[in-house]
N, C-alpha and C positions, 0 to 999 in steps of 0.2 A: 124789281124785287125778285123775279124769277132767275135773273142772272146771279144774284147773290145767294138766294135760297131756291135752287131749282126744284122742280117737282120730284116726287119719289121715283126711284128707278123701277118700282113695281108698277108704275102707271100713274094716271092722274089720281090725286088724293081726294078731289071734291067733284061733285056733279056740276057745280056752278063755278065759273072762274073767280067771281068776287069772294066766294067762301074760301077758296084756296089762298087768295091774296091776303085775306083777313087772318087766316091761320098762320101763314108764313110771317106776317107782320107781328103777330103775337110772339112767335118764336124769336124774331129779331129783338123785340123789346125785352123779352125775358133774358136773352143773352147780354144785352146792354145793362139790364138791371142787376145782374149778378154782382158786378163790382160797383155800380153807381148808386145803389140804394133801393129801399123798399118800394118807393112810389113807382119807379119804372118797372120793377119786378111785378108788382100787382097789376099794372096796366097790361103788361105782356101776358101774364097768366090768364087774366080774365078775357082778354081778346082771343087768345088761343083757345080757351075753353068754350067761349061763345061760338067760335067757328066750328069747333068739334061738335057741339050740340046742333048747330045749324046744318051740319053735314050728316044728320042722323040716319038718313037712308043707307049711307055707306058704313057709318061707324056703329050702327046698332048691332050688326052681326059680330063685329069685333068685340064689343062690350059683352055680348051674351056668350061668346064662345072662347075668348082668350082666358087661360087659367090665371095669369098674373093679374089681369084686370079684376077678375072675380075675387082674388085674394086681397087686392087693394080695397075693394068695397067691403069685404068681410072684416078687414082690419079696422076700417073706419067705424063700422057698425059696432064692433067690439069696444073700441075706444070710447065712443059716445055712450054706449050702454053702461059700461063700467063707470064712467064719469057721473052719469045721472044716478046710478045706484049709490055712489059715494056721496053725492049731494043729499040724497034722501035718507040714507041709512048709515052713513059712514062715521068717521072719527069726529069727536066733538071739536077738534082743532081745525077741521076742514073749512076752508074758505071757498065759498061757492064761486066767487068772481075769479079766483086763481084757478080753480078746477076747470071752469069753462074756458079760460084763456089758454091753458096748456092743451086742452083738447082741441081748441081752435087751431093752434099751431100744427098739430098732427094732421089737420084737414088738408094741409098743403100737399100731402101725398096723393090726393085726388087728382091733381093736375099731371101726375106721372103718365097716365094713359093718353092724355091729350098731346103731351110732348112726344110720346112714342109714335103716335099717329102722324104728326106733322113732320117728324124726322124722315119718315117715308123710306126707311132703309136705304137712304142715299148717302154715299160717302162724301160727295161734294157738299151736301147740306150740313153734315157733321163738321166738316172742315171749316165751312163758312161760319157755323155757329160758334166754334171755339175761336175763330179769328176775331169775331165781334167781341167776345168776352175778353180776349187778350187786349184788343184795342181799348176797350172800356177800362180795363185795369190800369193800363199805362196812362191813360188820360186822368184817371182818378189819382194815381200816385203823383203825377206831375203838377196837376192844377188844384187838387183839393186836400192833399195830405200835409202840406208844409214840410215835406221831407227835405232834410239838408244833411250834409256830412257831419256837421256839429251835433245834430240830433242823434245820429247813429253812434258817434264816438262817445257821447255823454251817457249813452245807455238808457235813454228815456223811452219807455214803452208807449206812453200816450203822446202820439206824434202830432196831435192837433189837427186842425182842418175839419174834415167831414166827421160828424159824430158817429156815423155808421162804421167808418173805418177804424177810428180809435176805440170804439166800443165793442168791436167784434174781432179782437186781435187774432185769436187763434184760428177762427174760421177764415179770415183773410189770409193768414199765413198758409193754410192748406190750399186755398185758392191759388196763391202765388206758386206753391209747389206744383199744382196741377198745370198751370200755365208754363212753368219751366219745362216740364216733361213734354208738353205740346210743342213748345218752341223748338226744342232740340230734335224731337222725333220727326217733325215736319219742317225742319230748318231748310232742307233742300228745296222744298216747294215754295216756302216763304221767300227765300233769297233768290228764287228764279234760277236755281242751278239744276233743274230737272234734266236738262239736255246737256249739261256740262260745258256750256259756252260762257266765257267770261266777257262781259261788256261793261260799259260805264254804269248802266242801269243795275246790273247784277251787283257790282261793287257797292253802289249806294245802298241797295236793299240788304246786302250782307252786313254793311256797317250798322244800319238801323236794326237789323236782327240782333247783332251782338250787343248793341246798346240796350235793347229791350230785355235781353237775358240778364245783363248786368244790373239793370234797374230793378228787376223783379227779385234777383238774389239779394241786392242791397235792402229791399223792403223786408225780406225774410229775416235778415240779420237785425234790422232795426226793430222788428217786432219781437226779437229775442225768442223766437220759436225754434228751439233746438231740435225737437222731433221733426218739424216740417223741413228744416234745412237738411238734416241727415237723410230723411226719407227721400226728398226730391233728388239730391245728388246721388244717393245710392241707386235709386230706381233708374235714373237716366244712364248712369254708367253700366248698370246691369243690362238695361235694354240695348245699349250699344254692343255689349259683348254677345247678347243673344242674336242680334241682327247679323253680326260678323260671323258667328259660328254657323248660322243658318246658311249664309252665303257660301261659306267654305265647304259645308258638308252636304247641303241639300240642293241648292239651286245655282246652276251656272248661267241660267238664262237671264235672271234679274241681276245684272251687274251693278255693283256699287261704284258710283263715280268717285274719283279722287276727291271731288269737292265735298262729298259726304264725310269722308274721313277728316278733311280740313275743318268742317263745321264741328265735328265731335272733339277734335283736338283744341279748337278755339274755346269750346265750352269748358272742357276740363281745365285748360290752362288759365282761362279768365277766372274760374271759380277758385282755383288754388291761389292765384295771385290776390284775389279779393280777400280770401281768408288769411293768407300770410300777411297782407298789409294791415289787417286788423287782428293780428294774432293775440295781442294782449286782451283785447275786448272779447274775443271768442273764448280764449282760455279762462278768463274770469267768469264768463257766463257758464261754461261747462264745469269749471272747478267747484262751483257752488254745490253741485250735486254729487261730485265724484266721491267725496269723503263719505257721504250718507250711503251711497250705493255700495261702497266698499264695506262699510260696517254691516249693512244688510246681508251681503253675500257671505260675510264672516260669521253670520249666525246670531247677530244681536237681535234682541226682542224688538218687534215692530213698535210697541208702545214706548220703548226707550229711545227710539231714533230722534235726533234733533229735528227741529222744524225746518222743512225744505219743500220744494215743489214735489220731489219724489216721495218723501214720507207722507205728505198731505194726500197724495193720490192713493197710497197704500191704505191710509186710515179711512178715506172715503170709500174705497172699494170694499173694505171689511164692513163698514157701516151699511153700505148698500146691500151686501150679501146677507147681512142680518135682517134687513127689511124684507128682502126676498123670501127668506126662510119663514118669516112671520106670516106671509101670505103667498105661498109658492105657486098656486094655480092661477089666481086672478090678479095678484099684485096689489099695490097700495094706491094706484091711480097717480098719474104723473104730477098733478097739482098738489098732492099731499107730501111729496118728497121734501120740499123746502121746509114745511112745518115740522116734519119728523126730524130733519137734521137739526133744527133749532132746539130739540130736546136732548141733544147729545151732551155728554159731560165734557168733551174736549172743545175748547174755544174755537180752534181753527175749523172744526167741522161745522159748528154753529154759524160761522161767518160765510160758509160756502153756499152758493145758489144751486149747485148741481153736483153730481157724483164724479165728474171728470172721467167717465168711462161709459161709452154708449151701450155696451153689452150689459154691464151691471145696472145701468139706468133703465134699460128696457125690461130686464127681469124684475127689478124692484117695482117698476111702475105698472107693468101689464102682466106680470107673471109668465108662466110657461106658455099660456095660450097666446098672448100677444107676441111674445118673443118667437114662438114657433111660426106664426103667420109671416112675420117679417123675414125670418130665416128662409122660408120657402120662396118668398119673392126674390131674395138675393140669389138663392141657388138656381132658380129657374133662369134668371138673367145670365148668370155665369155659364150655365150649361149651354144655353142657346148661343152665347158668344163663341164658345168652342165649336159647337155644332155647325154654325153658319160659316165659320172659317174652314172647317173640314169640307163643307159643301162648296166652298169657293165663292161665297156670296159677298165677301169683303176681302180687300187686299191685306197683306201682312202688316203694312205700316199702320193702317187704321186699327186692325185687331190688336197689335202690340200696344198702341196708345190706350185703347179702351181697357185692356187687361191691366196695365199699370195704373191707370186712373182708379180702377176698382180696388187694386191692392193698396193704393195710397189712402183711399177713404176707409177701407177696412182696418188697416193698421193704425190710421189716425184715430179710429174709434176707440182704441184702447187708451187714448190720452185725453180725449174730449167727449162730452155728451152732445153730439150733434142733434139729437132728436128733441131737445128741449128748446130749440131756437128755430125760428122761421128759416134762417139761412141754412140750417142743417138739412132741412127737407128740400130746399132749393138745390143744394149740392148733391143730394141723393138723386134728384131728378135729372140734373145736367150730366151726371155720370152714368146712371143706370138706364136712363131712357135711350141714349144712343146705342148702348150695348144691347138692349133688348129689342130695339126697333127692327133689326134684321130678322131675328127669330119670329117676332110677332107678325110681320108682313109675310114672311115665308110660310108660316102656319096658315095665315088667312088665305093666301093664294091656293095652297093645297086643298083647304076645305071647300073653297068656292069652286075649284075645278072638279072636285069629287061630287059636289052637289049638281053641277051642270051636266056631268056625265051620267 
């Protein structure tokens, strides 16, 4: 276990060895559960959280002193307080069971501090964590999705197999995009090319790496997730340019092996070949929205736009903004949004289960108060990501991946409402917990040193 998930670089994470093993086991199960389903997720989350509580002598000071942990607790208190207020004094259309269920989903943010702790500010642990997620995703695609070339070419979005995979298409599409970024940015290490030596083992690993990249890209195409495909390819290419410029302008000591350039060329070449080979399929998928976007940019009234994915998101955003203005401070409560959408005059809005925009969804659900608390959590995490890189606590490769993972989630939030699903909060944890882990443990060390002195 410790070879796969080594202890934190800041020192031992637990006073007792069995507690640390339990925490790392929970982290492993959480990683496997991200692509494999809710049961494994829940097992990993609760084991990790139990270990976090069992380690209370060490984690108590962390909970009491860390600003983000306090913000997480404050957000949960606000969500449940607002929910119970709505149950007792809210809309006549409010459904108590739905209100409680949506508040329960938000409770998954509580496991963010536990993940931060067991990450341990360890770059090896974070690499192993995403390696397990990547392996689980590939296994899910191969064995549970019934994916075939015919499925992709026929353009069927419901690909069969696991209900969780076919039922959470967009969330899995963004997970695939995240893994594409990880595969490319850490391709040198995955393929065993760190020392630039070419052996039979390296060639085999390089082939498996390329197959994994292609398989995940095919999955994104199959899910017809245009935004996920564009974001993942754009961010990977942009990350490659940033890394190259940094090497040329800033650092001559960290040499980029020729193998790294080969990996990057293989990715771009295979992506272009895949898209070109399915150009009619890709063109038809993007062409559905091109006319609508063109009309919108030409100044046509939003209400007059033809029905499409793009126009539906515009209508939902306007509807959500109206709901926010009706209760700007405290919001409508997340469980009420579905009932309020059913009162809309437009049929397409009545048939929607969420607002397809995380930011509008948060404002409409929890108002300025809830939105501001979540915004502070995100800003703290991003700030400490840059601060810890500046302090030299993480290498450039890890920092670049975590930065682009955050960008992927934040940009994807304008297309989907991650916060209304359990998986959305899991994605928040697996992206922001590694990013904040370095800052959290660095602050903890500083405070403990100041107390001891």
